[in-house]
C-alpha positions as CSV (number, residue, x, y, z in Angstrom):
1,M,22.4,-24.6,-51.8
2,R,20.3,-25.3,-54.8
3,P,16.9,-23.6,-54.7
4,D,15.0,-26.8,-55.5
5,T,16.6,-28.5,-52.5
6,V,14.4,-26.7,-50.0
7,D,11.2,-27.2,-52.1
8,N,11.9,-30.9,-52.6
9,L,12.7,-31.5,-49.0
10,C,9.5,-29.6,-47.9
11,W,7.4,-31.7,-50.3
12,D,9.0,-35.0,-49.1
13,I,8.3,-34.1,-45.5
14,V,4.7,-33.0,-46.0
15,T,3.8,-35.9,-48.2
16,T,5.4,-38.4,-45.8
17,I,3.4,-36.9,-42.9
18,A,0.2,-37.0,-45.0
19,G,0.8,-40.6,-46.0
20,E,1.3,-41.6,-42.4
21,R,-1.9,-39.9,-41.3
22,G,-3.9,-41.0,-44.3
23,I,-4.8,-37.5,-45.5
24,E,-4.1,-35.2,-48.4
25,P,-1.1,-33.0,-47.9
26,E,-3.3,-29.9,-48.1
27,R,-5.2,-31.1,-45.0
28,I,-2.2,-30.8,-42.7
29,D,-3.0,-28.1,-40.2
30,E,0.5,-27.0,-39.4
31,R,3.0,-25.1,-41.6
32,L,6.4,-26.7,-41.8
33,Y,8.1,-23.3,-41.6
34,D,6.4,-22.7,-38.2
35,V,7.9,-26.0,-36.9
36,I,11.5,-26.1,-38.2
37,D,13.9,-23.8,-40.1
38,I,13.6,-25.7,-43.3
39,E,16.4,-23.8,-45.0
40,S,18.9,-24.8,-42.3
41,L,17.7,-28.4,-42.4
42,A,18.1,-28.5,-46.2
43,S,21.6,-27.0,-45.9
44,L,22.5,-29.7,-43.4
45,V,21.1,-32.4,-45.6
46,E,23.0,-31.1,-48.6
47,Q,26.2,-30.8,-46.6
48,S,25.8,-34.3,-45.2
49,G,25.4,-35.6,-48.8
50,R,28.8,-34.2,-49.8
51,T,30.8,-35.8,-47.0
52,E,31.2,-39.3,-45.6
53,S,32.3,-37.9,-42.2
54,M,28.9,-36.5,-41.3
55,D,26.0,-38.8,-40.2
56,L,22.9,-36.6,-40.0
57,S,19.6,-37.4,-38.3
58,V,17.2,-34.6,-37.3
59,S,13.9,-35.4,-35.6
60,F,10.9,-33.1,-34.8
61,R,7.2,-33.3,-34.2
62,M,4.7,-32.0,-36.7
63,A,1.0,-32.6,-37.3
64,G,0.7,-35.4,-34.8
65,C,3.8,-37.2,-36.1
66,F,7.3,-37.8,-35.0
67,V,9.4,-36.9,-38.1
68,T,13.0,-37.9,-38.8
69,V,15.1,-36.6,-41.7
70,T,18.5,-38.2,-42.4
71,G,21.5,-37.1,-44.4
72,D,20.6,-39.3,-47.4
73,R,17.2,-37.4,-47.7
74,T,15.2,-40.2,-46.1
75,V,12.1,-38.9,-44.4
76,R,10.2,-41.0,-42.0
77,A,7.0,-40.1,-40.0
78,S,5.2,-42.1,-37.4
79,A,2.0,-41.2,-35.6
80,P,1.3,-42.6,-32.1
81,N,-1.4,-45.2,-32.1
């Protein structure tokens, strides 16, 4: 796995959550590493990107949002109303 894969995925997740909540990324009160094994997630995303036979979708909760990461590196976050 490329070292920047983990960092980029972390940034994408944190900024997506911040955008959904309308806050700055630094104001998120949870640490991503406490919620999910980000190295494993990044490895799955990278592996999924190398093959057509794998359709990846991983969901978890963080900072009041429901977060989904897909194999094409799409990150979505939604906060309950």
